[in-house]
mmCIF file of the N, C-alpha and C atoms, coordinates in Angstrom:
data_MODEL
# 
_entry.id   MODEL 
# 
loop_
_atom_site.group_PDB 
_atom_site.id 
_atom_site.type_symbol 
_atom_site.label_atom_id 
_atom_site.label_alt_id 
_atom_site.label_comp_id 
_atom_site.label_asym_id 
_atom_site.label_entity_id 
_atom_site.label_seq_id 
_atom_site.pdbx_PDB_ins_code 
_atom_site.Cartn_x 
_atom_site.Cartn_y 
_atom_site.Cartn_z 
_atom_site.occupancy 
_atom_site.B_iso_or_equiv 
_atom_site.pdbx_formal_charge 
_atom_site.auth_seq_id 
_atom_site.auth_comp_id 
_atom_site.auth_asym_id 
_atom_site.auth_atom_id 
_atom_site.pdbx_PDB_model_num 
ATOM 1   N N  . UNK A 1 1  ? 111.495 136.916 89.395  1.00 0.00 ? 1  UNK A N  1 
ATOM 2   C CA . UNK A 1 1  ? 110.581 136.528 90.447  1.00 0.00 ? 1  UNK A CA 1 
ATOM 3   C C  . UNK A 1 1  ? 109.471 135.635 89.901  1.00 0.00 ? 1  UNK A C  1 
ATOM 4   N N  . UNK A 1 2  ? 108.988 135.985 88.707  1.00 0.00 ? 2  UNK A N  1 
ATOM 5   C CA . UNK A 1 2  ? 107.922 135.217 88.103  1.00 0.00 ? 2  UNK A CA 1 
ATOM 6   C C  . UNK A 1 2  ? 108.403 133.812 87.731  1.00 0.00 ? 2  UNK A C  1 
ATOM 7   N N  . UNK A 1 3  ? 109.652 133.701 87.312  1.00 0.00 ? 3  UNK A N  1 
ATOM 8   C CA . UNK A 1 3  ? 110.227 132.419 86.934  1.00 0.00 ? 3  UNK A CA 1 
ATOM 9   C C  . UNK A 1 3  ? 110.316 131.480 88.136  1.00 0.00 ? 3  UNK A C  1 
ATOM 10  N N  . UNK A 1 4  ? 110.658 132.014 89.309  1.00 0.00 ? 4  UNK A N  1 
ATOM 11  C CA . UNK A 1 4  ? 110.772 131.208 90.524  1.00 0.00 ? 4  UNK A CA 1 
ATOM 12  C C  . UNK A 1 4  ? 109.392 130.674 90.919  1.00 0.00 ? 4  UNK A C  1 
ATOM 13  N N  . UNK A 1 5  ? 108.369 131.524 90.828  1.00 0.00 ? 5  UNK A N  1 
ATOM 14  C CA . UNK A 1 5  ? 107.012 131.093 91.164  1.00 0.00 ? 5  UNK A CA 1 
ATOM 15  C C  . UNK A 1 5  ? 106.525 130.025 90.189  1.00 0.00 ? 5  UNK A C  1 
ATOM 16  N N  . UNK A 1 6  ? 106.871 130.185 88.934  1.00 0.00 ? 6  UNK A N  1 
ATOM 17  C CA . UNK A 1 6  ? 106.477 129.211 87.921  1.00 0.00 ? 6  UNK A CA 1 
ATOM 18  C C  . UNK A 1 6  ? 107.145 127.863 88.176  1.00 0.00 ? 6  UNK A C  1 
ATOM 19  N N  . UNK A 1 7  ? 108.432 127.881 88.521  1.00 0.00 ? 7  UNK A N  1 
ATOM 20  C CA . UNK A 1 7  ? 109.145 126.644 88.831  1.00 0.00 ? 7  UNK A CA 1 
ATOM 21  C C  . UNK A 1 7  ? 108.583 125.981 90.081  1.00 0.00 ? 7  UNK A C  1 
ATOM 22  N N  . UNK A 1 8  ? 108.251 126.783 91.092  1.00 0.00 ? 8  UNK A N  1 
ATOM 23  C CA . UNK A 1 8  ? 107.672 126.240 92.321  1.00 0.00 ? 8  UNK A CA 1 
ATOM 24  C C  . UNK A 1 8  ? 106.325 125.585 92.043  1.00 0.00 ? 8  UNK A C  1 
ATOM 25  N N  . UNK A 1 9  ? 105.494 126.244 91.239  1.00 0.00 ? 9  UNK A N  1 
ATOM 26  C CA . UNK A 1 9  ? 104.185 125.702 90.901  1.00 0.00 ? 9  UNK A CA 1 
ATOM 27  C C  . UNK A 1 9  ? 104.329 124.412 90.092  1.00 0.00 ? 9  UNK A C  1 
ATOM 28  N N  . UNK A 1 10 ? 105.254 124.399 89.172  1.00 0.00 ? 10 UNK A N  1 
ATOM 29  C CA . UNK A 1 10 ? 105.494 123.201 88.368  1.00 0.00 ? 10 UNK A CA 1 
ATOM 30  C C  . UNK A 1 10 ? 105.969 122.041 89.239  1.00 0.00 ? 10 UNK A C  1 
ATOM 31  N N  . UNK A 1 11 ? 106.896 122.311 90.148  1.00 0.00 ? 11 UNK A N  1 
ATOM 32  C CA . UNK A 1 11 ? 107.397 121.264 91.040  1.00 0.00 ? 11 UNK A CA 1 
ATOM 33  C C  . UNK A 1 11 ? 106.292 120.761 91.966  1.00 0.00 ? 11 UNK A C  1 
ATOM 34  N N  . UNK A 1 12 ? 105.461 121.664 92.458  1.00 0.00 ? 12 UNK A N  1 
ATOM 35  C CA . UNK A 1 12 ? 104.370 121.271 93.349  1.00 0.00 ? 12 UNK A CA 1 
ATOM 36  C C  . UNK A 1 12 ? 103.361 120.394 92.610  1.00 0.00 ? 12 UNK A C  1 
ATOM 37  N N  . UNK A 1 13 ? 103.001 120.786 91.401  1.00 0.00 ? 13 UNK A N  1 
ATOM 38  C CA . UNK A 1 13 ? 102.060 119.985 90.621  1.00 0.00 ? 13 UNK A CA 1 
ATOM 39  C C  . UNK A 1 13 ? 102.651 118.632 90.245  1.00 0.00 ? 13 UNK A C  1 
ATOM 40  N N  . UNK A 1 14 ? 103.947 118.601 89.960  1.00 0.00 ? 14 UNK A N  1 
ATOM 41  C CA . UNK A 1 14 ? 104.608 117.332 89.661  1.00 0.00 ? 14 UNK A CA 1 
ATOM 42  C C  . UNK A 1 14 ? 104.582 116.413 90.876  1.00 0.00 ? 14 UNK A C  1 
ATOM 43  N N  . UNK A 1 15 ? 104.893 116.953 92.056  1.00 0.00 ? 15 UNK A N  1 
ATOM 44  C CA . UNK A 1 15 ? 104.864 116.148 93.274  1.00 0.00 ? 15 UNK A CA 1 
ATOM 45  C C  . UNK A 1 15 ? 103.455 115.662 93.587  1.00 0.00 ? 15 UNK A C  1 
ATOM 46  N N  . UNK A 1 16 ? 102.460 116.507 93.378  1.00 0.00 ? 16 UNK A N  1 
ATOM 47  C CA . UNK A 1 16 ? 101.082 116.102 93.606  1.00 0.00 ? 16 UNK A CA 1 
ATOM 48  C C  . UNK A 1 16 ? 100.698 114.972 92.662  1.00 0.00 ? 16 UNK A C  1 
ATOM 49  N N  . UNK A 1 17 ? 101.050 115.107 91.400  1.00 0.00 ? 17 UNK A N  1 
ATOM 50  C CA . UNK A 1 17 ? 100.755 114.052 90.433  1.00 0.00 ? 17 UNK A CA 1 
ATOM 51  C C  . UNK A 1 17 ? 101.458 112.747 90.766  1.00 0.00 ? 17 UNK A C  1 
ATOM 52  N N  . UNK A 1 18 ? 102.704 112.844 91.193  1.00 0.00 ? 18 UNK A N  1 
ATOM 53  C CA . UNK A 1 18 ? 103.461 111.656 91.577  1.00 0.00 ? 18 UNK A CA 1 
ATOM 54  C C  . UNK A 1 18 ? 102.844 110.987 92.799  1.00 0.00 ? 18 UNK A C  1 
ATOM 55  N N  . UNK A 1 19 ? 102.448 111.780 93.789  1.00 0.00 ? 19 UNK A N  1 
ATOM 56  C CA . UNK A 1 19 ? 101.795 111.224 94.980  1.00 0.00 ? 19 UNK A CA 1 
ATOM 57  C C  . UNK A 1 19 ? 100.462 110.575 94.634  1.00 0.00 ? 19 UNK A C  1 
ATOM 58  N N  . UNK A 1 20 ? 99.715  111.192 93.733  1.00 0.00 ? 20 UNK A N  1 
ATOM 59  C CA . UNK A 1 20 ? 98.447  110.588 93.314  1.00 0.00 ? 20 UNK A CA 1 
ATOM 60  C C  . UNK A 1 20 ? 98.682  109.273 92.579  1.00 0.00 ? 20 UNK A C  1 
ATOM 61  N N  . UNK A 1 21 ? 99.724  109.229 91.765  1.00 0.00 ? 21 UNK A N  1 
ATOM 62  C CA . UNK A 1 21 ? 100.058 107.987 91.062  1.00 0.00 ? 21 UNK A CA 1 
ATOM 63  C C  . UNK A 1 21 ? 100.434 106.886 92.043  1.00 0.00 ? 21 UNK A C  1 
ATOM 64  N N  . UNK A 1 22 ? 101.284 107.207 93.025  1.00 0.00 ? 22 UNK A N  1 
ATOM 65  C CA . UNK A 1 22 ? 101.659 106.231 94.044  1.00 0.00 ? 22 UNK A CA 1 
ATOM 66  C C  . UNK A 1 22 ? 100.441 105.777 94.841  1.00 0.00 ? 22 UNK A C  1 
ATOM 67  N N  . UNK A 1 23 ? 99.547  106.708 95.145  1.00 0.00 ? 23 UNK A N  1 
ATOM 68  C CA . UNK A 1 23 ? 98.348  106.363 95.898  1.00 0.00 ? 23 UNK A CA 1 
ATOM 69  C C  . UNK A 1 23 ? 97.466  105.408 95.118  1.00 0.00 ? 23 UNK A C  1 
ATOM 70  N N  . UNK A 1 24 ? 97.253  105.709 93.857  1.00 0.00 ? 24 UNK A N  1 
ATOM 71  C CA . UNK A 1 24 ? 96.424  104.833 93.039  1.00 0.00 ? 24 UNK A CA 1 
ATOM 72  C C  . UNK A 1 24 ? 97.056  103.458 92.862  1.00 0.00 ? 24 UNK A C  1 
ATOM 73  N N  . UNK A 1 25 ? 98.371  103.424 92.701  1.00 0.00 ? 25 UNK A N  1 
ATOM 74  C CA . UNK A 1 25 ? 99.068  102.147 92.577  1.00 0.00 ? 25 UNK A CA 1 
ATOM 75  C C  . UNK A 1 25 ? 98.962  101.334 93.869  1.00 0.00 ? 25 UNK A C  1 
ATOM 76  N N  . UNK A 1 26 ? 99.172  101.985 95.006  1.00 0.00 ? 26 UNK A N  1 
ATOM 77  C CA . UNK A 1 26 ? 99.054  101.283 96.286  1.00 0.00 ? 26 UNK A CA 1 
ATOM 78  C C  . UNK A 1 26 ? 97.622  100.828 96.529  1.00 0.00 ? 26 UNK A C  1 
ATOM 79  N N  . UNK A 1 27 ? 96.660  101.646 96.142  1.00 0.00 ? 27 UNK A N  1 
ATOM 80  C CA . UNK A 1 27 ? 95.260  101.281 96.289  1.00 0.00 ? 27 UNK A CA 1 
ATOM 81  C C  . UNK A 1 27 ? 94.921  100.074 95.424  1.00 0.00 ? 27 UNK A C  1 
ATOM 82  N N  . UNK A 1 28 ? 95.408  100.064 94.207  1.00 0.00 ? 28 UNK A N  1 
ATOM 83  C CA . UNK A 1 28 ? 95.168  98.940  93.304  1.00 0.00 ? 28 UNK A CA 1 
ATOM 84  C C  . UNK A 1 28 ? 95.785  97.655  93.849  1.00 0.00 ? 28 UNK A C  1 
ATOM 85  N N  . UNK A 1 29 ? 97.023  97.738  94.300  1.00 0.00 ? 29 UNK A N  1 
ATOM 86  C CA . UNK A 1 29 ? 97.691  96.553  94.860  1.00 0.00 ? 29 UNK A CA 1 
ATOM 87  C C  . UNK A 1 29 ? 96.973  96.078  96.122  1.00 0.00 ? 29 UNK A C  1 
ATOM 88  N N  . UNK A 1 30 ? 96.568  97.023  96.970  1.00 0.00 ? 30 UNK A N  1 
ATOM 89  C CA . UNK A 1 30 ? 95.851  96.659  98.189  1.00 0.00 ? 30 UNK A CA 1 
ATOM 90  C C  . UNK A 1 30 ? 94.517  95.997  97.901  1.00 0.00 ? 30 UNK A C  1 
ATOM 91  N N  . UNK A 1 31 ? 93.786  96.538  96.936  1.00 0.00 ? 31 UNK A N  1 
ATOM 92  C CA . UNK A 1 31 ? 92.488  95.953  96.599  1.00 0.00 ? 31 UNK A CA 1 
ATOM 93  C C  . UNK A 1 31 ? 92.655  94.573  95.958  1.00 0.00 ? 31 UNK A C  1 
ATOM 94  N N  . UNK A 1 32 ? 93.670  94.407  95.117  1.00 0.00 ? 32 UNK A N  1 
ATOM 95  C CA . UNK A 1 32 ? 93.931  93.091  94.538  1.00 0.00 ? 32 UNK A CA 1 
ATOM 96  C C  . UNK A 1 32 ? 94.303  92.083  95.622  1.00 0.00 ? 32 UNK A C  1 
ATOM 97  N N  . UNK A 1 33 ? 95.113  92.516  96.584  1.00 0.00 ? 33 UNK A N  1 
ATOM 98  C CA . UNK A 1 33 ? 95.481  91.628  97.683  1.00 0.00 ? 33 UNK A CA 1 
ATOM 99  C C  . UNK A 1 33 ? 94.253  91.245  98.498  1.00 0.00 ? 33 UNK A C  1 
ATOM 100 N N  . UNK A 1 34 ? 93.377  92.213  98.753  1.00 0.00 ? 34 UNK A N  1 
ATOM 101 C CA . UNK A 1 34 ? 92.156  91.908  99.509  1.00 0.00 ? 34 UNK A CA 1 
ATOM 102 C C  . UNK A 1 34 ? 91.245  90.960  98.738  1.00 0.00 ? 34 UNK A C  1 
ATOM 103 N N  . UNK A 1 35 ? 91.155  91.127  97.430  1.00 0.00 ? 35 UNK A N  1 
ATOM 104 C CA . UNK A 1 35 ? 90.338  90.219  96.633  1.00 0.00 ? 35 UNK A CA 1 
ATOM 105 C C  . UNK A 1 35 ? 90.911  88.805  96.639  1.00 0.00 ? 35 UNK A C  1 
ATOM 106 N N  . UNK A 1 36 ? 92.223  88.693  96.544  1.00 0.00 ? 36 UNK A N  1 
ATOM 107 C CA . UNK A 1 36 ? 92.857  87.370  96.592  1.00 0.00 ? 36 UNK A CA 1 
ATOM 108 C C  . UNK A 1 36 ? 92.633  86.725  97.953  1.00 0.00 ? 36 UNK A C  1 
ATOM 109 N N  . UNK A 1 37 ? 92.792  87.503  99.015  1.00 0.00 ? 37 UNK A N  1 
ATOM 110 C CA . UNK A 1 37 ? 92.546  86.969  100.357 1.00 0.00 ? 37 UNK A CA 1 
ATOM 111 C C  . UNK A 1 37 ? 91.089  86.539  100.496 1.00 0.00 ? 37 UNK A C  1 
ATOM 112 N N  . UNK A 1 38 ? 90.186  87.351  99.961  1.00 0.00 ? 38 UNK A N  1 
ATOM 113 C CA . UNK A 1 38 ? 88.765  87.021  100.035 1.00 0.00 ? 38 UNK A CA 1 
ATOM 114 C C  . UNK A 1 38 ? 88.459  85.734  99.283  1.00 0.00 ? 38 UNK A C  1 
ATOM 115 N N  . UNK A 1 39 ? 89.048  85.548  98.108  1.00 0.00 ? 39 UNK A N  1 
ATOM 116 C CA . UNK A 1 39 ? 88.781  84.349  97.306  1.00 0.00 ? 39 UNK A CA 1 
ATOM 117 C C  . UNK A 1 39 ? 89.418  83.096  97.907  1.00 0.00 ? 39 UNK A C  1 
ATOM 118 N N  . UNK A 1 40 ? 90.624  83.233  98.446  1.00 0.00 ? 40 UNK A N  1 
ATOM 119 C CA . UNK A 1 40 ? 91.343  82.053  98.943  1.00 0.00 ? 40 UNK A CA 1 
ATOM 120 C C  . UNK A 1 40 ? 90.956  81.678  100.379 1.00 0.00 ? 40 UNK A C  1 
ATOM 121 N N  . UNK A 1 41 ? 90.946  82.678  101.267 1.00 0.00 ? 41 UNK A N  1 
ATOM 122 C CA . UNK A 1 41 ? 90.731  82.371  102.676 1.00 0.00 ? 41 UNK A CA 1 
ATOM 123 C C  . UNK A 1 41 ? 89.263  82.395  103.093 1.00 0.00 ? 41 UNK A C  1 
ATOM 124 N N  . UNK A 1 42 ? 88.472  83.205  102.435 1.00 0.00 ? 42 UNK A N  1 
ATOM 125 C CA . UNK A 1 42 ? 87.084  83.368  102.840 1.00 0.00 ? 42 UNK A CA 1 
ATOM 126 C C  . UNK A 1 42 ? 86.115  82.869  101.770 1.00 0.00 ? 42 UNK A C  1 
ATOM 127 N N  . UNK A 1 43 ? 86.443  81.749  101.135 1.00 0.00 ? 43 UNK A N  1 
ATOM 128 C CA . UNK A 1 43 ? 85.605  81.287  100.031 1.00 0.00 ? 43 UNK A CA 1 
ATOM 129 C C  . UNK A 1 43 ? 84.250  80.757  100.485 1.00 0.00 ? 43 UNK A C  1 
ATOM 130 N N  . UNK A 1 44 ? 84.123  80.389  101.767 1.00 0.00 ? 44 UNK A N  1 
ATOM 131 C CA . UNK A 1 44 ? 82.851  79.871  102.269 1.00 0.00 ? 44 UNK A CA 1 
ATOM 132 C C  . UNK A 1 44 ? 82.025  80.940  102.978 1.00 0.00 ? 44 UNK A C  1 
ATOM 133 N N  . UNK A 1 45 ? 82.495  82.182  102.975 1.00 0.00 ? 45 UNK A N  1 
ATOM 134 C CA . UNK A 1 45 ? 81.794  83.259  103.667 1.00 0.00 ? 45 UNK A CA 1 
ATOM 135 C C  . UNK A 1 45 ? 81.286  84.259  102.636 1.00 0.00 ? 45 UNK A C  1 
ATOM 136 N N  . UNK A 1 46 ? 79.965  84.473  102.622 1.00 0.00 ? 46 UNK A N  1 
ATOM 137 C CA . UNK A 1 46 ? 79.365  85.495  101.771 1.00 0.00 ? 46 UNK A CA 1 
ATOM 138 C C  . UNK A 1 46 ? 79.159  86.730  102.644 1.00 0.00 ? 46 UNK A C  1 
ATOM 139 N N  . UNK A 1 47 ? 80.023  87.732  102.436 1.00 0.00 ? 47 UNK A N  1 
ATOM 140 C CA . UNK A 1 47 ? 80.036  88.900  103.315 1.00 0.00 ? 47 UNK A CA 1 
ATOM 141 C C  . UNK A 1 47 ? 78.709  89.648  103.249 1.00 0.00 ? 47 UNK A C  1 
ATOM 142 N N  . UNK A 1 48 ? 78.163  89.817  102.061 1.00 0.00 ? 48 UNK A N  1 
ATOM 143 C CA . UNK A 1 48 ? 76.906  90.568  101.933 1.00 0.00 ? 48 UNK A CA 1 
ATOM 144 C C  . UNK A 1 48 ? 75.750  89.850  102.627 1.00 0.00 ? 48 UNK A C  1 
ATOM 145 N N  . UNK A 1 49 ? 75.682  88.539  102.488 1.00 0.00 ? 49 UNK A N  1 
ATOM 146 C CA . UNK A 1 49 ? 74.605  87.789  103.142 1.00 0.00 ? 49 UNK A CA 1 
ATOM 147 C C  . UNK A 1 49 ? 74.759  87.833  104.662 1.00 0.00 ? 49 UNK A C  1 
ATOM 148 N N  . UNK A 1 50 ? 75.989  87.754  105.128 1.00 0.00 ? 50 UNK A N  1 
ATOM 149 C CA . UNK A 1 50 ? 76.226  87.807  106.571 1.00 0.00 ? 50 UNK A CA 1 
ATOM 150 C C  . UNK A 1 50 ? 75.887  89.178  107.135 1.00 0.00 ? 50 UNK A C  1 
ATOM 151 N N  . UNK A 1 51 ? 76.153  90.226  106.373 1.00 0.00 ? 51 UNK A N  1 
ATOM 152 C CA . UNK A 1 51 ? 75.783  91.572  106.812 1.00 0.00 ? 51 UNK A CA 1 
ATOM 153 C C  . UNK A 1 51 ? 74.269  91.715  106.903 1.00 0.00 ? 51 UNK A C  1 
ATOM 154 N N  . UNK A 1 52 ? 73.557  91.145  105.933 1.00 0.00 ? 52 UNK A N  1 
ATOM 155 C CA . UNK A 1 52 ? 72.093  91.200  105.962 1.00 0.00 ? 52 UNK A CA 1 
ATOM 156 C C  . UNK A 1 52 ? 71.524  90.420  107.146 1.00 0.00 ? 52 UNK A C  1 
ATOM 157 N N  . UNK A 1 53 ? 72.241  89.365  107.568 1.00 0.00 ? 53 UNK A N  1 
ATOM 158 C CA . UNK A 1 53 ? 71.787  88.573  108.720 1.00 0.00 ? 53 UNK A CA 1 
ATOM 159 C C  . UNK A 1 53 ? 72.158  89.224  110.048 1.00 0.00 ? 53 UNK A C  1 
ATOM 160 N N  . UNK A 1 54 ? 72.907  90.317  110.020 1.00 0.00 ? 54 UNK A N  1 
ATOM 161 C CA . UNK A 1 54 ? 73.251  91.035  111.241 1.00 0.00 ? 54 UNK A CA 1 
ATOM 162 C C  . UNK A 1 54 ? 74.507  90.524  111.939 1.00 0.00 ? 54 UNK A C  1 
ATOM 163 N N  . UNK A 1 55 ? 75.406  89.891  111.210 1.00 0.00 ? 55 UNK A N  1 
ATOM 164 C CA . UNK A 1 55 ? 76.645  89.383  111.793 1.00 0.00 ? 55 UNK A CA 1 
ATOM 165 C C  . UNK A 1 55 ? 77.595  90.560  112.055 1.00 0.00 ? 55 UNK A C  1 
ATOM 166 N N  . UNK A 1 56 ? 77.826  90.840  113.322 1.00 0.00 ? 56 UNK A N  1 
ATOM 167 C CA . UNK A 1 56 ? 78.638  91.999  113.707 1.00 0.00 ? 56 UNK A CA 1 
ATOM 168 C C  . UNK A 1 56 ? 80.111  91.786  113.370 1.00 0.00 ? 56 UNK A C  1 
ATOM 169 N N  . UNK A 1 57 ? 80.591  90.552  113.494 1.00 0.00 ? 57 UNK A N  1 
ATOM 170 C CA . UNK A 1 57 ? 82.002  90.276  113.202 1.00 0.00 ? 57 UNK A CA 1 
ATOM 171 C C  . UNK A 1 57 ? 82.327  90.578  111.743 1.00 0.00 ? 57 UNK A C  1 
ATOM 172 N N  . UNK A 1 58 ? 81.422  90.217  110.854 1.00 0.00 ? 58 UNK A N  1 
ATOM 173 C CA . UNK A 1 58 ? 81.640  90.497  109.436 1.00 0.00 ? 58 UNK A CA 1 
ATOM 174 C C  . UNK A 1 58 ? 81.573  92.003  109.188 1.00 0.00 ? 58 UNK A C  1 
ATOM 175 N N  . UNK A 1 59 ? 80.698  92.699  109.902 1.00 0.00 ? 59 UNK A N  1 
ATOM 176 C CA . UNK A 1 59 ? 80.607  94.161  109.755 1.00 0.00 ? 59 UNK A CA 1 
ATOM 177 C C  . UNK A 1 59 ? 81.905  94.825  110.202 1.00 0.00 ? 59 UNK A C  1 
ATOM 178 N N  . UNK A 1 60 ? 82.489  94.333  111.289 1.00 0.00 ? 60 UNK A N  1 
ATOM 179 C CA . UNK A 1 60 ? 83.767  94.878  111.762 1.00 0.00 ? 60 UNK A CA 1 
ATOM 180 C C  . UNK A 1 60 ? 84.864  94.596  110.738 1.00 0.00 ? 60 UNK A C  1 
ATOM 181 N N  . UNK A 1 61 ? 84.874  93.389  110.190 1.00 0.00 ? 61 UNK A N  1 
ATOM 182 C CA . UNK A 1 61 ? 85.874  93.032  109.178 1.00 0.00 ? 61 UNK A CA 1 
ATOM 183 C C  . UNK A 1 61 ? 85.735  93.917  107.946 1.00 0.00 ? 61 UNK A C  1 
ATOM 184 N N  . UNK A 1 62 ? 84.509  94.112  107.471 1.00 0.00 ? 62 UNK A N  1 
ATOM 185 C CA . UNK A 1 62 ? 84.285  94.945  106.286 1.00 0.00 ? 62 UNK A CA 1 
ATOM 186 C C  . UNK A 1 62 ? 84.674  96.397  106.559 1.00 0.00 ? 62 UNK A C  1 
ATOM 187 N N  . UNK A 1 63 ? 84.416  96.876  107.766 1.00 0.00 ? 63 UNK A N  1 
ATOM 188 C CA . UNK A 1 63 ? 84.780  98.269  108.074 1.00 0.00 ? 63 UNK A CA 1 
ATOM 189 C C  . UNK A 1 63 ? 86.293  98.436  108.176 1.00 0.00 ? 63 UNK A C  1 
ATOM 190 N N  . UNK A 1 64 ? 87.008  97.415  108.642 1.00 0.00 ? 64 UNK A N  1 
ATOM 191 C CA . UNK A 1 64 ? 88.469  97.518  108.687 1.00 0.00 ? 64 UNK A CA 1 
ATOM 192 C C  . UNK A 1 64 ? 89.055  97.570  107.279 1.00 0.00 ? 64 UNK A C  1 
ATOM 193 N N  . UNK A 1 65 ? 88.418  96.888  106.342 1.00 0.00 ? 65 UNK A N  1 
ATOM 194 C CA . UNK A 1 65 ? 88.869  96.976  104.948 1.00 0.00 ? 65 UNK A CA 1 
ATOM 195 C C  . UNK A 1 65 ? 88.731  98.410  104.447 1.00 0.00 ? 65 UNK A C  1 
ATOM 196 N N  . UNK A 1 66 ? 87.602  99.048  104.755 1.00 0.00 ? 66 UNK A N  1 
ATOM 197 C CA . UNK A 1 66 ? 87.397  100.428 104.328 1.00 0.00 ? 66 UNK A CA 1 
ATOM 198 C C  . UNK A 1 66 ? 88.380  101.378 105.006 1.00 0.00 ? 66 UNK A C  1 
ATOM 199 N N  . UNK A 1 67 ? 88.686  101.140 106.271 1.00 0.00 ? 67 UNK A N  1 
ATOM 200 C CA . UNK A 1 67 ? 89.677  101.968 106.973 1.00 0.00 ? 67 UNK A CA 1 
ATOM 201 C C  . UNK A 1 67 ? 91.058  101.770 106.338 1.00 0.00 ? 67 UNK A C  1 
ATOM 202 N N  . UNK A 1 68 ? 91.378  100.534 105.971 1.00 0.00 ? 68 UNK A N  1 
ATOM 203 C CA . UNK A 1 68 ? 92.642  100.232 105.311 1.00 0.00 ? 68 UNK A CA 1 
ATOM 204 C C  . UNK A 1 68 ? 92.770  101.018 104.007 1.00 0.00 ? 68 UNK A C  1 
ATOM 205 N N  . UNK A 1 69 ? 91.725  101.031 103.221 1.00 0.00 ? 69 UNK A N  1 
ATOM 206 C CA . UNK A 1 69 ? 91.740  101.769 101.954 1.00 0.00 ? 69 UNK A CA 1 
ATOM 207 C C  . UNK A 1 69 ? 91.887  103.268 102.213 1.00 0.00 ? 69 UNK A C  1 
ATOM 208 N N  . UNK A 1 70 ? 91.191  103.782 103.231 1.00 0.00 ? 70 UNK A N  1 
ATOM 209 C CA . UNK A 1 70 ? 91.292  105.205 103.562 1.00 0.00 ? 70 UNK A CA 1 
ATOM 210 C C  . UNK A 1 70 ? 92.701  105.571 104.019 1.00 0.00 ? 70 UNK A C  1 
ATOM 211 N N  . UNK A 1 71 ? 93.357  104.685 104.773 1.00 0.00 ? 71 UNK A N  1 
ATOM 212 C CA . UNK A 1 71 ? 94.736  104.947 105.208 1.00 0.00 ? 71 UNK A CA 1 
ATOM 213 C C  . UNK A 1 71 ? 95.694  104.983 104.023 1.00 0.00 ? 71 UNK A C  1 
ATOM 214 N N  . UNK A 1 72 ? 95.497  104.080 103.074 1.00 0.00 ? 72 UNK A N  1 
ATOM 215 C CA . UNK A 1 72 ? 96.346  104.088 101.888 1.00 0.00 ? 72 UNK A CA 1 
ATOM 216 C C  . UNK A 1 72 ? 96.222  105.410 101.151 1.00 0.00 ? 72 UNK A C  1 
ATOM 217 N N  . UNK A 1 73 ? 94.990  105.870 100.993 1.00 0.00 ? 73 UNK A N  1 
ATOM 218 C CA . UNK A 1 73 ? 94.772  107.121 100.277 1.00 0.00 ? 73 UNK A CA 1 
ATOM 219 C C  . UNK A 1 73 ? 95.364  108.302 101.043 1.00 0.00 ? 73 UNK A C  1 
ATOM 220 N N  . UNK A 1 74 ? 95.171  108.342 102.352 1.00 0.00 ? 74 UNK A N  1 
ATOM 221 C CA . UNK A 1 74 ? 95.662  109.489 103.119 1.00 0.00 ? 74 UNK A CA 1 
ATOM 222 C C  . UNK A 1 74 ? 97.185  109.537 103.164 1.00 0.00 ? 74 UNK A C  1 
ATOM 223 N N  . UNK A 1 75 ? 97.852  108.383 103.321 1.00 0.00 ? 75 UNK A N  1 
ATOM 224 C CA . UNK A 1 75 ? 99.315  108.382 103.335 1.00 0.00 ? 75 UNK A CA 1 
ATOM 225 C C  . UNK A 1 75 ? 99.872  108.719 101.960 1.00 0.00 ? 75 UNK A C  1 
ATOM 226 N N  . UNK A 1 76 ? 99.178  108.301 100.912 1.00 0.00 ? 76 UNK A N  1 
ATOM 227 C CA . UNK A 1 76 ? 99.651  108.620 99.572  1.00 0.00 ? 76 UNK A CA 1 
ATOM 228 C C  . UNK A 1 76 ? 99.553  110.099 99.257  1.00 0.00 ? 76 UNK A C  1 
ATOM 229 N N  . UNK A 1 77 ? 98.518  110.746 99.765  1.00 0.00 ? 77 UNK A N  1 
ATOM 230 C CA . UNK A 1 77 ? 98.362  112.171 99.493  1.00 0.00 ? 77 UNK A CA 1 
ATOM 231 C C  . UNK A 1 77 ? 99.266  113.038 100.352 1.00 0.00 ? 77 UNK A C  1 
ATOM 232 N N  . UNK A 1 78 ? 99.713  112.510 101.503 1.00 0.00 ? 78 UNK A N  1 
ATOM 233 C CA . UNK A 1 78 ? 100.634 113.289 102.353 1.00 0.00 ? 78 UNK A CA 1 
ATOM 234 C C  . UNK A 1 78 ? 102.000 113.424 101.700 1.00 0.00 ? 78 UNK A C  1 
ATOM 235 N N  . UNK A 1 79 ? 102.412 112.365 101.009 1.00 0.00 ? 79 UNK A N  1 
ATOM 236 C CA . UNK A 1 79 ? 103.706 112.446 100.342 1.00 0.00 ? 79 UNK A CA 1 
ATOM 237 C C  . UNK A 1 79 ? 104.748 112.020 101.244 1.00 0.00 ? 79 UNK A C  1 
# 
């Protein structure tokens, strides 16, 4: 009985570690893609300065990036 519990715990920890690895990899790829998009497509837009000026469109864009990152993390942890 103890051996079965030990195997179950080992498998669960392995799956958790694998899911965390996939999550971190997806997060890294997503952030790199966002940085490339920011450098190539939005080179004339300073997001921080626009936020300080009260530009709502830039605030919505920045919040969607954060939601995107949160979705990557949540789907990665679900497995």
